C-alpha positions as CSV (number, residue, x, y, z in Angstrom):
1,M,-25.0,19.2,45.5
2,S,-24.9,15.4,45.2
3,L,-21.2,15.5,45.1
4,I,-21.2,17.5,48.5
5,R,-23.6,14.7,49.9
6,N,-21.3,11.9,48.8
7,L,-18.2,13.3,49.7
8,P,-18.0,11.5,53.0
9,A,-18.7,8.2,51.5
10,M,-16.2,8.9,48.5
11,L,-13.7,9.8,51.2
12,L,-14.0,6.5,53.3
13,L,-14.0,4.3,50.3
14,A,-10.6,6.3,49.1
15,T,-9.1,5.8,52.8
16,A,-10.1,1.9,52.9
17,L,-8.6,1.3,49.2
18,A,-5.4,3.4,49.9
19,P,-3.4,0.6,51.4
20,L,-4.3,-1.8,48.3
21,S,-3.2,0.9,45.9
22,R,0.4,1.0,47.3
23,A,3.0,-1.3,46.3
24,D,4.1,-3.9,48.7
25,L,7.7,-5.0,49.5
26,K,6.7,-8.6,49.6
27,A,5.3,-8.2,46.1
28,A,8.3,-7.0,44.8
29,L,10.3,-9.8,46.6
30,A,8.2,-12.5,45.1
31,E,8.8,-10.9,41.4
32,R,11.3,-13.1,39.6
33,D,12.5,-10.6,37.0
34,L,15.0,-8.6,39.0
35,G,14.5,-5.5,36.7
36,K,11.1,-5.4,37.5
37,R,11.6,-6.0,41.0
38,S,13.7,-3.2,41.1
39,K,10.7,-0.8,39.9
40,L,8.4,-2.3,42.5
41,A,10.6,-1.8,45.5
42,L,11.1,1.8,44.1
43,E,7.4,2.2,43.9
44,N,7.2,0.7,47.5
45,A,9.9,3.6,48.7
46,N,7.6,6.1,46.9
47,A,4.4,4.9,49.0
48,A,6.7,4.8,52.0
49,V,7.9,8.5,51.6
50,K,3.9,9.1,51.7
51,T,3.5,7.5,54.7
52,A,6.6,9.0,56.3
53,R,5.2,12.6,55.1
54,D,1.7,11.4,57.0
55,A,3.1,10.5,60.0
56,A,5.2,13.8,60.2
57,N,2.1,15.8,59.5
58,R,0.7,13.8,62.6
59,G,3.8,14.2,64.8
60,D,4.1,10.4,64.8
61,A,7.7,9.5,65.2
62,A,7.4,6.0,65.7
63,K,5.7,5.5,62.3
64,L,8.3,8.1,60.8
65,K,11.1,5.7,61.9
66,D,8.9,2.6,60.2
67,A,8.8,4.3,56.8
68,A,12.3,5.4,56.8
69,A,13.3,1.9,57.6
70,E,10.9,0.5,54.7
71,I,12.4,3.3,52.1
72,R,15.8,2.2,53.2
73,D,15.0,-1.5,52.7
74,S,13.0,-0.8,49.3
75,V,16.3,1.1,48.0
76,D,18.6,-1.7,48.9
77,L,16.3,-4.3,47.6
78,A,16.1,-2.0,44.1
79,Y,19.8,-1.6,44.2
80,D,20.7,-5.3,44.9
81,S,18.4,-6.7,42.4
82,L,19.8,-4.5,39.7
83,Q,23.4,-5.7,40.8
84,S,22.4,-9.5,40.6
85,T,20.9,-8.9,37.2
86,G,24.8,-9.2,36.2
87,K,24.1,-6.8,33.3
88,D,26.3,-3.7,32.2
89,P,24.3,-0.6,32.7
90,R,26.1,1.1,29.8
91,K,24.6,-1.5,27.5
92,N,21.1,-2.4,29.5
93,P,20.2,1.1,30.7
94,K,16.5,0.5,31.0
95,W,16.1,-0.7,34.7
96,F,19.1,1.2,35.8
97,K,18.3,4.6,34.4
98,N,14.6,4.0,35.7
99,A,16.3,3.2,39.2
100,E,18.8,6.5,38.9
101,I,15.8,9.0,38.2
102,Q,13.7,7.1,40.9
103,T,16.4,7.4,43.6
104,R,17.1,11.1,42.4
105,E,13.2,12.2,43.0
106,L,13.4,10.2,46.5
107,L,16.3,12.2,47.5
108,K,14.3,15.4,46.8
109,K,11.1,14.4,48.3
110,L,13.3,13.3,51.5
111,E,14.8,17.0,51.7
112,T,11.7,18.4,51.4
113,L,10.2,16.0,54.3
114,Q,13.7,16.9,56.2
115,Q,13.3,20.5,55.9
116,D,9.2,20.2,56.9
117,L,10.0,18.3,60.0
118,A,10.9,20.0,63.3
119,F,14.2,20.8,63.9
120,Q,14.9,18.0,66.5
121,D,13.3,15.3,64.3
122,R,15.5,16.3,61.1
123,P,18.6,13.9,62.0
124,L,16.2,11.0,61.8
125,L,16.7,11.1,58.1
126,D,20.4,11.9,57.6
127,S,21.4,8.3,57.6
128,L,18.7,7.4,55.0
129,K,19.7,10.4,52.7
130,T,23.0,9.5,52.9
131,R,22.6,5.8,51.8
132,L,20.1,6.9,49.2
133,Q,22.8,9.6,48.0
134,Q,25.3,6.7,47.8
135,V,22.8,4.1,45.6
136,H,22.1,7.1,43.5
137,D,25.8,7.9,42.8
138,E,26.7,4.3,42.2
139,L,23.8,4.1,39.6
140,L,24.8,7.2,37.9
141,M,28.4,6.1,37.8
142,G,27.5,2.8,36.2
143,L,25.5,4.4,33.9
144,M,28.2,7.4,32.9
145,E,31.5,5.2,33.3
146,G,33.6,4.5,30.3
147,K,34.6,1.4,29.2
148,K,36.7,-0.6,31.9
149,K,40.5,-0.9,30.9
150,K,41.8,-4.1,31.0
């Protein structure tokens, strides 16, 4: 019974703390370790997918576009950070494999989100999905590619 009475207060607290629990792209940019920066950027992309879904459920096209831009920026930061390490993904796969898995999951989430959108709003995510697929494919090729011939 007390749970039901406290439910509005708990919902209010959860709503107030939600922005604090999300990753922030500025925090990712502040990270000096490029592998961790990549991970933080992909966490931010996942949070932006949730924001995009909320915006889509409310019918807020402007917030949906902003969330899509945030996802693109986050994925680009993650990929650029990994490329800046100068490491061979085959020899040091830790961060590269994590990024490959996360981008694959983001692609699935975006596909589902796009299918849930109204038909006229679906093209909004096409370019984002294309870029995300390119990043995923490049990460996967880096991990799976054999020795480079000299």
